[in-house]
N, C-alpha and C positions, 0 to 999 in steps of 0.2 A: 250517749247521744240523747236519750230519753230525758235525762235530767237537765240537760242543756235546754232542750226545747220548752220544758216546763218553766224553766228560769226565765228564759226569754219571754214567754207568754206572760209571766207575772210582771216582767219589767214594763212590756208594753201596756199591759192592763192597768199597772200602777200609774204610768205616766198619763194613760187615756183617762183614768178615773179622776186623776187630780185635775185634769183639764175641765172635766164635765162638772166637777165640783165648783170650779172658778167660773161661774156663770152668774149673771145678774139679770133680774127681772124688775125694772122700775120704770115709772111713767109720771111725768110731771112736767110743768111749764114754769119757766123763769126761776129756776131753783139755783140757789147759790152752790159753789162748789163744796163748801163746808158741809151743806145738807146732803150733797151727793156722797161725799166720802163717809158721812156718818151712816148712810144706808148701806154702803159697801161693807163696812165694818160688821153691821149687823147680820147681812146675809152671808158672808163668806168666812167670817171670823179672822180676816186679815186686819193688821194694825196699820194705820197710815201715820207714817214718821215725818215731821217736818217742823220748821220754825214757825213762830207766830206769824211773822210778816211776809211769809212766802205767798199766801193767797190774797195779799192785798193788791188790789188793782184787777183783779180776775173778773170776767163778765160771767153773767148768770147764763144758764143753759136750759133749754127744753129738750126733753128726752122721752122716747117711748121704746123701750128695749124689753124683749121677752126671751129669756134663756140665752142671752147674748154672752159670749166668752168674755172673761174679765179684760183680757188683753184688747180685744176689739172694742170694748165698752170704753176703757180708759183712752184709747187713741181716738175714739170719736168725740168725747166730751173735752179732750185736752187740745183739740185742734185749734190752732189760732190763739191759744192761751199763752201767757208769758211764763208758763211753768212747765218744766219737765217732770216726767215720772219714771220711776224704775222700780221693779219688782225683784226683791231679793228675799228668798225663802218665803215667809208668810207675811212679809212687810212690804208696803208701798212707800217708797221714799220719793218725796217731792222737793223740788228746788227751782229756783229762779233761772230763767234761760240765760240770763246774763252771767254766764259762767266764767271763772277765772281762765285766763289764756296763759300759755307758757311764754315766759320772758317779759311780760307787759310790766310797765312800771306802775307801782302802786300809787293810788291817789292819796291826797291829804285824808288823814283819818281823825275824826272827832275822837277825843278821849272818852267820850260817853259811850261809844260804840265799841270799846276795847272789852267787851265781856266774853269770856271763853265759851265756845259752843263745839259740839262734836260734828265732825264731817267723816264721810264715809267714801272711800273710793276704791278703784280696782286697777291693778297694775298689771300690764300684759306686754307681750313683744308686739312687734309690728303685725304679726299674723293674728293677733288676738288670743294667743295662747297665755293663760294665766302664769305669772312669775312667783312662786312660792319664796317666802324668805326675803323678799326685796326689802330694803331698808327705807323707812319713811321718818325724817328728822325735821323737827322745827329748827330752822336756821338760826344759829346764835343761842340755841337752847340746849339743855342736856335732857331732851324729851324725845325718845325714838319708840317706834313699833315697827313690827314686821308684818308682812302680808301672810295670809294663812295659804292652805293648799289651792285655794281658787283665786289667789292673788288679791284678796280682799282685806282692807284695813280700816280701822277707825281710830280717830285721834282728835283730841281737844284742842282748837285753835282760837285765835283771835283775829279779827279783821286788820289787815296789814301785815301779819305775818307771812313768812315764805316757807313752804315745804320743799325739803330737798329729797328727791327720790332717786335711789341708787340701786344697781344690781351688777354683780361682777359680769364683765364683758359687754355692758351696755352703757350708753352715754347717760350721765346724770342729768336729770330735769329738775328745774325749779319751778314750784306752782305758787303764784302770788294769790292770796286770799283777799279778794276785793270786795266781797259780799258775805252775807250771812247764809249763803247756800249751804245746805247740809249734805248734799249729795254731789260729788265731783264727776265730771265726765271721765271715762276710762282714760287712764294715763298709759300711753303707748310708748315704751322706751325703744329707741333705735339702737342698732348694734354698733359697737366701736370698730369691730374688725372685719366685717363682712358686709356683703351687699344685701339688699332687700330679700332676696330669695334664698340666701344660704341658711340652712338648719343651725341653730345656735345651741340646742342642748344635745348632748352625746348620750346615747342610750347604750349602756354596756351590758344590759340584760339583767343586772344587779342593781344598778343605780341610775339616775338621771343626773348628769353632771354638766354644769355649763361648760361650753367649749373653752372659755377662757380660764377655766380652772383644771382642765385637763392636762396632765403631763404626758400622756401617751401619744403614741402616733395612730392617729384615727383619720378616717375618710367618711364623710357623710353625704348622702344623696338623697334627695326626695323621691317618693315612688313614681310621681308623675314624670319625672325626668328619665327614670330607667325605662318606663313602659315603651315597648315597641309592638305596634299592632301587628297581628299575624304571627307572632312568635309565641310558641306554647310554654316554653319554660323560662323561669326567672333566670337561671344561670347563664342562658345564652345571651341576656339582655346586658350583661355587665361589661361587655367587651369594650375597651377603651374609655370606660366612664371614670375610673378611678386610678390614681397613681399606684404602681406596685401591684395591681391585681392583672394577672395575664390570663385571659379567657382564650382557650383554643377548641373549637367545635370538633367533636369526634366523628361526626357525621352530618350531612344536611338532611338526613330523614326526619319525618315528623316527630317531634317530641325527643330527639336524640339528646342525650346529656352531654355537657361541655366539660373539658378539663379546666379546673381553675386552679392556679398557683399564686400564693401571696408571698412576695420576696422569696422566691426560688423553692427548692427542695428542702425539706427539713430531715429527711432519713434516706437511707440506701434502699431500703426494701419495705418499710412499713407504709401505712396509709399516708398520702401525700396531700389530700384534700382539706380545705378549710372546715371548721365546725359551723354549722348553721344553728342559729338560735332564733326561735320564734316567740315573741312576747316573753323573753325571759327564760325559756326552757329549751335546752338543747334537743336536736332532732336526730334520731337515729336513722341510718340507711341512707346517707347522703354521699357515700364514697363511691367513686368511679374508679374501677380497676385500673393499675397503673399501665397494663399493656391491653387496652380495651380493644375487644374484637368487634369489627364494624358490622359482622354479620350476626352478632349475637344479641338478640333482643333484650335478654336479661341483663346484660351489661350496659346496654345504651339507655334504656327506659326506666329501670326498676329505682332510680334515685328517688328518695322521698320528696326532694325539694321540686321534683318536676311536676307534681300534681298541685303545687300551690297557685293561688289566683293572684296575679300581680295587681289586680284592681283593689285588692284588700290592703295594699302596702301603704303605710304612712311615710316611713323613712327606712333606709338601709344604712346601716353603720358597720363599717369594716375595721377591726382591731388588728393592729399589725405588730406591735412591739410588745415586750414582756410587761411594761406598765399597763397596758390595755388589756392583755390576754391572760395574765398570770392568774387572775381570779377564776378562769375556767379550767386551770390545772393542765393535766397531761394531753388532753384532746385538742389544746390551743396552739400546739407548737406550729401548725400550719396556718396559724391566723383564725379569726373568728368573723363570721358575717351575722351581724344582729339585724333582725328584721322586726320592726314595729308595726303592728296593724293598726288600721283605722278604728276609731271608736266614735260613739254618739257624743254630741255636744250637749251642754247643760243650758240650752237656750230657750227650751220650752217649745221649740219648733220641730215639726218632722221634715226631714229632708229626703227626697227621692231622687236617685241619680240612675239614669239609663245610660249604658254605654254599648256600642256596637260597631264592629268593623267587618268589612267584607275585603278580602284579599286575593289576588292571583298571583302565583309565581310562574314565570316561564320555564319550560322544560329545558334541560340542560342543551348547550350547544354542541351538538355531536361533532361538528366540523373542527372543534377545538383539539380533539384527539388526534387529528393529523394522520388519519389512518389512510392506507391504500383504498382507491376506488377499484372497481370491478376490473377495469383495463389493466391497471397497474398490478393488481393481484394476479390475474391470469399471466402477465408477463413474467412476473417472478417465478410462478409454478413452471413456466415453460422454461425458464432459464435453469431452474434447479433440476429439471428433468433432463435436460441436455447435459447438464454438468455431472450427471451420475451422483447427485447428492443422495446418500443412502438412507438417511434417518427417515423412517416412516414414508417409505416410498409409495405406499398405496394411498395415502392421504391427498386430499385435493380433488376436486372434480376434473381437473385438467389431467391428472394422472389416470383417473378412472377412465375417462374418454380414450387417451392414447393406449391404455392397455386393452381396451375393448376392441380397438383396431389393430392390436398387435404390433404397435409402434414402440420400439425401444429407445432408449436414450441416445444411443449411438445414431439410430436412424434419425432422430430429431436433429441431433447435432450435424450430421453430414448433409442431410437433405434441406435442412432448414424448415421453418414453419410452412412456407408456401410450397415446399415439396412433399409434404405428407398427403395422406389420403383427404380427399376433398370433404368427406362426410365428417371426418374427425375435425377438420379446419372449420367447417360450418358450425358444429356443436360448440366448438371451443368460443369462436367468434360470438355466438349467441349469448354466452356468459357475460361477455364485455358490456351488454346492453341492459342488464337487469339492475344493478346498483341500488339494493335494498337500503332504505334509510332506517337503520336499526334503531336511531335515536327516537323516531316516530312510533316504532313498534313497541318499545319498552318504556318510554317516557311520555309525559303529557304535561300540559299546563295545569297546574293544581289550583284548587279553589279552598279557601279558608273563610270560616265565618266564626265570629265570637260574639256572645252577648253576655251583658251582665247588669244586674239590677241591684241597687242597694237601698235599704230604708234605714235611716238613723234618726236620732233625737233624744231628748231627754230633759229632765228638769233637775232641780236641785236634790230630788231623792234617788234618782235612777237614770241611767243612760241605757241605750240600746243600739246595736248595729247588726243588721242582717243583709246578707247579700247571697245571691244565687248566680252562678255562671256556667256558660256552656261554651265549649271550643270544639270545633270539628274541622279537620284538615284533610283533605284528600291530596296525599304526596304526589310529587312529580314523578315518582316511579309508579306505573300503573299497577294497581292491586294493593297499594299500601294506603293506610288511613289511621288516623289518630283522634280520638274523642277524649275529651275531659269534662267532667261535671263537678261543680263546686257548690258547697253549701257552708256559709260561715254564720256563726251566731255568736254575739258578744254581749254581755249585760254587765252592768257595773251598779251596785246598790250602796247607798249611804245608809246603813242600817241605824246608825246613830252618828252623832258628831264625831265619835272617835273611831266608830267600826265601819270598814268598807268590806265588801264581799264581791268578787267579780268571777264571772264564768265565761270561758271562751271555748268554742268548738270549731274545728276546721275539718271539714269531711270533703273527700274528693274520691273520684273513681276515674281511672284512666283505661281506656280500651284502645289498644293498638293491634292492628290486623295487617298481616302480610302473607307471604307465600314462603316456603321452605328455600332457603338459599345456601345451606351449608353442606349439601351433599357433596358436591365438587364445585371448584370455581365456576364451572359453566352454568350452574343454576342461578348465580348472582348476576343480576341484570348488569351491573357496571362492569363486571368481568367479561360476561358474554358479549356486551356491546362493543368492546374492544377486539374480540376474537373471532366472532361470527363472519363468515365470508360475505362480502358485498353482493356476490352473485347468487347467494341463497335466498330463495323467498320462503317466508314462514308458512304460506299457504299456496295451493295451486290454483288454477282457474276455477276448479270445482270448489274451492272453499275448504278442501280437506288439508289437514295438516301435512307439511313436508318435513321429513326427519332429517336432522343433521347428522351426516355420516362420519363427520371428522371429529368427533369429541371422544370417541371410544378408545378405552384402553384395550390392549391386545389381550389382557388377562380377563377381561370382563366379557369378551365376546361382543357380539352385535346387540345392544340394547337401543331401541329406538328413543330419540329424544328431540322434543321440540319445546323451545322455552315457553311459547304461548300455552301449549297443552299443559306443560308442567305447572304454570301458573294457575291454571283452572283446576288441577288435581290435587294441589297441596294447600295447606294453610298453616300459618304460624301465628297464632293469637295470644296476646298478653292481656290480662285484666288485673289491674292493681287497684285495690280498694283500701283507703287509709281514713283514719279518723284520730285527730289529736284533740284532746280534752285538757284545758288548763282551768284549774281552781285555785282561787287565791283570796287571802284575807289580808287586811292591813288594819292595825290597831294602834292608834296614838295613846301610848301609855300615860304620856305627861309631855309637857312642851319639849319638842325636840327630840323625843324618844319614840321610836316607832318599831313595832314588830310586824314582819310580813312573813307569810308562808305560801308556798305554791306546790300544788300537786299536779303533775303532768302525766297523762296517760296517752300512750300512743299505740295504736293497733293497725298493722298493715298486713294485708293477705294478697299475695301474687300468685296468680294462676296462669300457667302457660300450657298451651295445647299445640303439639306440632302433629300434624296429620298428613300422611301421604296415602292416597287411594291406590287401589290395586294397579290402575293403569299408569301411575306416575313412575317416572324414572327414579325417584327417591326410593320407593317401595321395591321396584323390580331390582335396582342395583343392590340394595342391602340383601335381598333374598339370594341373588346371584352370588354374592360374596360369602354366602352361608354354605355353598356346596362343599361337600366332602366326599371323599372317596369310600364307598361301602362295598366290600367284596361281593361279587355277584350282581351288583346293582350300578356300578359306576359312579359317576359324579351326581349326588343326591343332595338337594338343598336340605338343610337342617330346618329352616324356618318355613311354615305353612304359606301357600300363596294367598294373597289377599293384601288389604291395607295394613299400615303400620302407624299405630297411634301412641304418643308419648304425652303423659300428663304429669306436670309437676306442680306443687304447691308449697310455697314458703310462707310460713305464719310468723311474724314478729310482733313481740309484745314488749313495751319498755314503760316502766314507771319511774318517775323522779319525784322525790320529796326534798324540797328545798326551803329552808327556814333561815331568816335574817333578822338581826336585831341592830337598829341603826340609830345612832345618837348624834344629833347636831347640836352644838352649844357654842356660846360666845363669852369671851371676856372682853367686855366693851366691843367697840366697833373694830378694834385694831387686830383682835386675836379671834380666829374662827376654827373650830375643830369639827372634824367628822370622824366617827368610830363605827364600824360595822363588823360584826361576827356572824358567822352561820355555819350550816352544814348541808350536806347533799347526800343523799342516798339514791342508788340507781341500780336497777337490774334489768337485763335484756335477756329474752328468752326467744331463740329462733328455732322452730321446728321445720324441717324440710323432708317432703316425701315425693318420691318419683316412681313412676310405673310406666312400662312400655308394654303394649300389647300387639301380638302378631296375628296376621290373618283376619284383620278387622274388616267386619261387614258394616257399613253405615246405615243400612236398612234394619238389621237385626241387633246392632250394636253389640255384637259378640265377637270375641277374639279367641284364637286357638293356640294351644301350647305348642312350643317347638318340639322337634323330634331329636333331642339331645342323644348321642351315642352314649351307651352304657359306660360309665366310669371315665368318661373324657371330660376333665376339667376345663380344658382349652375352649370346648364348645360353649360351656355355661360362661366363662369369662368373657367370651366375646360377644355373648347376646343377651346374657340377663342383665338388664339395665336398672332393676327395681332398687330402691334405697329407701332409708328412712333414718334420720339423723336429727339430733338435738344439741343445740349449743346453749349454754348459760353462762352468763358472766355477771358478776356482782361488783359494785364499786361503792366505797364510802369515802366521803371528802370532808374536810373541816377547813374553814377559811377564814380570813380577817382582813380588813382594810383600815387604813387610818390616814387622815390629811390634816394638815394645819396650814392655815393661810394667815399672813401677817400683813396688816394694813392693806389688804386687798391687792398687794403687789408680789409677795413671795409665797410659793406654795410648796410643801414637802408632801409627798404621798408614799406609802408603803402598802404592800399586800403580801400575804402568805397563805399557802394552801397545801394541805396534806392530802394526797390522793392515794387510795389503796385499791389493789386489784387481786382478785383470787388467781390471777394468771402467774403471779409470781409468789405463790404461796408456800414453797418448799422452804426457804429460809426467811424467817419473819423480818429479818432487818431489810430485806429488799421488797417487802410487801407495800411499804409505805414510802413515798417520794414528797420531800417537802420542796414546793415550788415558791418563789418569792420574787418580789421586785421593789424597787425604790425609784422614785422619780421626783424631779424638782422643776418648778415653773418661775420664772422671773418676767414680770409684766414690765419690761424695760421702758415701754411707751408711757407708763405712769410716773416715771422719774421725773424730777423737776426740770431737767435739762433737756427733756423732750416733750413734756406735757403740752406746751404751747407752740409746737412745730406747726407750721402752715402746710407742710407736706406729709409728714408722718402722722397717721391717725392711730396706729396701733403697732406695737412690736412686742412680741413674746418670745422667750428662749425656753425650750424645753429639753431636760435630759432625763434618760431612764437607763436602768440597767437590771436585768433578772435572769431567772433561771426558769426555763420552761421544759416541759417533758413530752415524751411521746410513747406509744405502745405498738407492738407489732403483734397483732392477734393471731398471726399465722404461726406463731412460735409458742412454745410452752416450756416451762421448767420441769415438767413432769414427763416421765416417759409415757408415750402416746402409741397407740396402735388401734387396729380395727378388728372386730369379730368376724371370723369366717366360719361357715358350717359346712364341711365336707358332706354332710349328710343330705344336703340338697341334691348332689349329684347322684344319679341313678347307680345303684349298686354299692354305695359308699355308707360307712356307719354314720349315724346321726350324733356326731360329737362337734362340740363348739372349740374352735381354736382362736388365736389371736396372732395377727401378723403386726409385729412391732415396726413403727415407721418413724419414730423420733426418740433418740437416746435422751436421758434425763441430764439437767444442768442445774444444780441447785444454786449457781451463782448468777443465773439470769436475772437481769433487773431492767429497770426503766431505761429508755434512752433519754439523754439530757441535751438541751441546748440552751446556751447562754446567749443573751441578746443585748446589745448596747444601742441606744439611739439619741441622736441630738437633732433637734429640730427647731425651726424658726417660724413663726407666724407674723406676717407683715401685712399692713395696710396703708395705702398712700391716697391723698387727694379725695378725702371724704368717701373713701371705700370704692373709688374709681378703679384702683388697681389692687388687687389682693394676691398674695403668694404665700405658700406654705413649702418648706424645704425640710426634707428629713434625710439624714445619713446614717446608715445602720451597719452593724457588723453582728453577724450570727455564727455561732460555732457550735455544732452538735458533736457530742462525745458519748461514748458507750453505746453507739449505734450497733444494732443487731445485724450480724453478717456470718456468712458460714465459714468455718475453719476446717481443714483437712484433719482427719483422725488416723492414727495407725490402723492398718487393716485388721490386726488382732482384736481390735474392739468390736469387730462385727458390723460397724457403721463407717460410712465413708466421710460424712460431714457432721458437724455439730454447730447449732446456732449459739453464738457467743455474742457478748458486748465488746465489740472489737473496733468497729470502724469510727472515723471522724469526718466531719464535712463542715465546710466554711461557705458562707455567703456574705457578700459585702456589696453595699449598693447605696445609690442616691435616688431620691424621688422628689420631683418639682411639680407643684400644681400653681397655675396661675389663672386668675379670673380678672378679667377687665370689662370696664363699661365705657368704651371710648366716647359714645354719644348717649346722652339721657336728657330729653327735654319733654315737653308736654305731649307731642304727638310721635316722636321717634325715639327707640332705644335700640342700641347695639350692645349685646353682651356676648363676651368671648371667654371660653373656658378651655385650657390647655393642661395636659398632664404628660409627664414623661417619666419613665422609671429605668434605672440602669441596675442590672444586678449580675456580678461576677461570682459564679460558683465554682468550688474547688474540693474535690474529694481529697482529704488529707491522709487517710488511712483506710485501706481495703485489702481484701485478700482475694486472689483469683484460684479458683479450683486447679488442681493439679492437671485435669484432663481438659482445661479450657484453653483454646486457642486465641480467644479474643483478649486484647490487652487489659490490663488493669487500668481503672479510672482514677487512680492516684494522680494528683496534680490537675485533674481535668474536671468537668461538670459530671453530674450523676448520668444524665442521658447524652454521653459523648457519642461521637462518630468517629471512627478510625478507618483509614482507607490505604491503598497502594497508590503511589503517584504514577499515573498512566503517562506513558511517553510516546504513544502512537504505535507504529508497526514497522518492521524493517521491510526490505524488498521482496522478502518471501511470504509476507503477510504474518510474521511471528510477532505477538504481542510484546511491547518494550515498557519496561518500568524504570523508575529511578530509584536507586537504593540510598541508604542513609548517608553514603559519602557523596552523593550527587551524581555518580555513574550511571549511564544508561546501560541496562542489561536486559537480556531476555527473561521473560516472565518465568520459564521453567528453571533458569539459571538463578533467578532471584529466590525462587521456592526451594532450590536445591533438590530437584527431583531426580529420580533414578528408575529404571526399569529393571525390577528385580528378576524377571525372567530372563532378559538378555544376559544379565550377569552370570546366570548358570546355564545358558545355552538352551533355553526351553523356548518353544514357539509362543506367539502371542505377546501381550503386554501385561505387566502387573507394576502400576505406577505406585511409589511411595516417596516419602521425603526423608532425607537425612537429617533434617532439622528436628530437635527436640520440641516439645510443646512451647517450652520457654523461649527458644530461639524463634519459633513462628510468632508468637506474641510480639517480639521485638521487631519484627518486619514492618509493622504498621506505623503509620503517621496519624497524629491527631489532627482532624479537619474542622472540628467546630461542635456544637451542641444542637440537639433538637429543640432546645428551649431558647427563647429569644433573649438577645443581650440588652435590647431597648424595646419598650413596650409603652404605648400611651394612646392619647387621642385628643381631638380638638373638635370643640362644638361652637358655632356661631349661630347666634339667635338675634334676628332683626324683627322688631315690632314697630308697626306704623298704625296707630290708632287701633282699629280692632283687627288687624292682619299681622300675622306672624310667619316668618320663614325661618327655619332652623336647618342647618347642615352639620352633620356629624361625621368625623372621620375616626378611624381606629388603625393602629398600625403596630406590627410586630417586626422587628428588625435584628439581624445579626444571627438568625438561627439557620440551621442547615437540615437537608434531608438527603437520604441515599434513596433514589428511586428504584424501582424494579427495572432491570434492562429491557430493552425493546425486544430483544430476542435472545435466546441462549444459543451460542456458537456451534454446540454440539448436539443440541436437541430441539432445534426449532422445527415445529411440525408445519410442513407446507399446507396443511388443511386449515391452517388459522390465519386470521388476518393480524396485522400488527401495524406499528408506526411506519410510515412511508420511507423513515431514515434508512430502513433495511436496503433500500434500493441504492443507497450511496455507501453500502460497506465495502470493505477491501475485496478487490478481486485481482487477478493478474493484469486485467484490462483497466483497473482502477487503483494503481498502486498509492496514490496520495490520499485515498479515503481516510476519514477520522475514525469510523467505526470498524471493528474487527470483521473479518470475513467468516463464512461458514465453512464447515468441514465437508469437503466433497469426497470424491473418491479417495480411499486411504492410500492407494498406490501413488498418488501425487504428492504426499507429504513425507517429510523427513521423520526420523525416529523422535528427534526432540519435539517436533510439532505434535506427533501423536502421543508423546507423553503428556504434554500440556493438555491437549484435547481430553485424555483420559483421566487427567486429575480434575479438571473442571467438571467433567461428567460425574464424578464422585463427590466434589466439594463445589456445588454451583455458587455458594457465597463467596468464594475466592474470586470469582469472575465479577460478583457484584460489588466486591470491595474496591475495584478500581475507581478512582475519583473521576473518571468518565461518567459515571451514574450520580455524582455528587451535584447537588442543586442548592441554590440560595433560596431558602424557604420564606425570606422576609417579604412582606408586603405593606402597602397603604391602601387601605380600603375606604371607600366613601360608603359609610355605614347607613346613612339615611338622609333624605331630603324631604322636609315636611313643611307643607303650607297649611296654615290654619286661619279660619275666620271665626273669631269670637262675636257672636251676634250682640248688637247694642242692647242694653237693658230696656230702653223705651220701646224697642221693637217687639221683645217677647214678653213684657209685663202683662199685656192684655190678654195673653192666652195662659196665664198662671205659671210660666216659667221663670226661674231665677237665673238660669244660665243656659247657654246652648252653643255648642261648638261644632264646627265641621272641619275636617282635615283631610288632606290628600298626601300620602307618603310613598316615596320610592325608597326601597331598601335594597342595599348593595347594588346600586346602579353601576359603579365602576370599581375597578380594582387595578392597582398598578404594582407590578412585580417585575423582578429582573429577568426570571426565565422559568415559565411553567408551560412552555410548549408541550403539546401532547397530553395536557391534563385540563380538566374542567376548571379547576381553582387552585391557587397556591397552598390553601390551607389543607387540602386534601391529597396533596401528592404523594403522601407516605402510604397510602392504601388505594388500590385500584378498584377495591370493592366498595368504597365509601361513596355514598351519595353527594354530589357537590352542593356547596352553598349556592342558593338561586337567587336571581333578580326577581322582586316582586312589587306589586303596586297595590297600595291599600287605601280605602276610603273609610273614614271613621266619623260616627256621630256621637255626641255626648250631650245630654240635656238633663236639667235639673229642675224639681219642682218643690 
């Protein structure tokens, strides 16, 4: 970091010093321009380049300047002169203002004027970005030059000649030379295939490739189109933006990571997340666990990409097929997201940009949960009490009141509510009037603020870019907060004409604070809000905490619990500090031959502190669970009284050294070649330390040791939580690419990469994996039969095929184990042992994926309608899965290359500009992707009762077809033959005790595990079948309105049942659908009834209830709990006012923008009743995605 700061200062000082040297002190009256420029040359050392006749007809000037910057000086003396000036390097170029125009007809030229003279120009795209290697040819002559890296060229011409300027993917321009001007205006080439706003250069992280030359399936979007004010993490912003990129939020909490899938899953068990690349270097630590736990801060927030500042992003490129990703090797099987950051411009001007937004999100709508109100809950408790519902009969305030007055269930049943003791009746009626709004107690309207300032600029010698950012979000859950601090430094030096050196540093720190939510479900506010009784108040009239008596387990005794008190007495804080340093050099060895090398250093330190004070339920419950029987003392806790504190530290360091040699060469204009070769070395080291202290005193900061029983290993295994581990992985890769383009119409590409990993070091032949791709491009629109079409502007056909790889870091070819030291236990010898956890497999190797892609890029009506269509087929083989082993091996399973997986899909992106005129423009961008995933080969463990995924997607859902209930309330299902049968018959349940004449019940099934697996029906996938988005942007003069939609369709979810029919606790609230459950009085109900008095049920009903009690997932597997998880979400509605230049020029601004944006204002879904949001139906612990309103200001100077 210190090195980067020094280099940045050097860059700024260098640019600033150059600016100070370019000053003029001159005083004179009626001076000719020739005299003035002679003085400039003497004072500055600059050279004035012009033709003899350029200064003819200019007027004399009078000037009095002292230390005036050269740029300002020239602007002043050249005002109203018929001459233009331009500064290039140390040269001042002068030309007449009667510059040549594109497409104009050349005048009659006198033969005497046909003397050749040099002209200089610059070729750029519409955005002003230089186009390197553009071709400049004198029409009708065999005289051609190419532009340099800054887009500049010089060529000798004659008056009357025509210059033809061309570049692949851009419309060719002709420039008529009508005068002897030596400097041309910038030649801006427009794009053949896309609209004004589309990015035309694809950044693969290794190369900059013209979009029209790319054979791969890529999607590109500018950073300002992705940006969503009030959103902390970049990954959350990609939803609905790019075809084939599916983004699923894991949680609505501040800074929570999102799950991203590109063209489905590439593996059965390995990492499924795409590879992120920042300025050419891959980033480590961006993977989200496959089964993310919504209550685990480490899972949700530790992704490295979460700390990145969206304001620093220039473009985002998503690489999807083998032709695009093979260069990245094994880590690219899930796709690659390439982020290119902003840099300073070589225009000699300093640009300062300030960006700020303030946002508020509405607290979750508690009414959406469809919970019982106080009157309904009291009514349910009375009904259960009168019906002799036996489970947890002491729970619920109604039961406690009735027991206090010695009123039994039969009394209530016979007397009715109006016939019981008046005092009891009054107390129960009082409960009906409380109706605590737990939504207000646990949630709030959040507030978010974000600020960012950047300073950039440069000249021909160096550029610089500096930015600093701050993000602060108070989450909608009271007690949660996320902060992020960012610092970015980038410099680029032209040390010589051939040598460039650049430095980039991205530093950030994220601080996330919350309270402990993982003790039990009740400590999670999302869970508690669903279950807390509406008649319970968190505080009494005196302001003291009121404790919830209904959440205790019988085994834990009575432990006082109040969620507000728990929130105040616990904390769960995460601090993640990260720095990425990129050092790079570029050296132009000769024309077309360039050497590049990058060194990337990434350091991330994540600290997590979990603290429960002595009065917290968290600490008291853990201490209570440590009670053990000691002779003569009874039940005695092993853990000391006091708080419990756990600190964990994860320290990750990665270095990457990448070197590339690239050669571009032509054989005439018809044959163009590009060859690149390089290597990459990478090492990742992760150190993890964790320590838990008991009896913690926050005043003294002292912890106390547990009182382990002598020789009892179970005590230590249960409560000794300290650990210290190190993981090191090294990778070596060698790669090469080549491309050939003929006549600017036909392109062939190929790439190969050899990846090596020490994870597969047992057998050398499995250590390296060659990954390769081939691709082809046919620019059909350039053929003679289409070139002059008035409708079709561009038509490209792309085809690619290749082999990708993947790696499962959770497996190893080596025998693995962990050290144990029994000497830690009191009274045991101090000897170290090893507990083996993984058997060896010397045949373990890389996972492989073959990828075929065919795509079309089309443009119609002068870019008014643009579309890209890609069809693909991916097939994974040698996927790592578990295989059963014979018992005599001592191991149950072995990781082997066994599985196979297929993904086939179609992606369509359409851009349209239906209206475009001087004042009004309407742009529409639509994308949709279809992906069909199928597991071809998988193995189910012998003890597994859930079906194999073979023939279905990776994240399949399997169900039992629910068919309602019979007249006695027995659950009915439909078997495979279509017959409606009782659930216990379907499961083939028997009572083992009844078979041998013993009292009680002991329920089992006669089905084998294989037969149990065959009972399930496939119901769908958790991953969407269709995903995409639509954005409409309307511009009227300085005003803009943008509306963005995102959708996921065709996916399913199994929700948690509203209640368990055998273990519903009357002390908890739930969905009011329980009021419509089956009862003898309500035989037509849709939902099953609760188990009342056992004497009222048949043996088969009791058998089913006993089975569900032991295997609750059997009940959840009924398709009664299956929901369609598809949705269409209005992602944002944004109104923007771009202040007119004439309004802000007087106060020194060059741009100013105000906007007001509503995020997630509407969502349309088939059925998410009882949930906050369709995207969080799978977890009742997750914080919902919330609606928000954001005001943004952006100004530039």
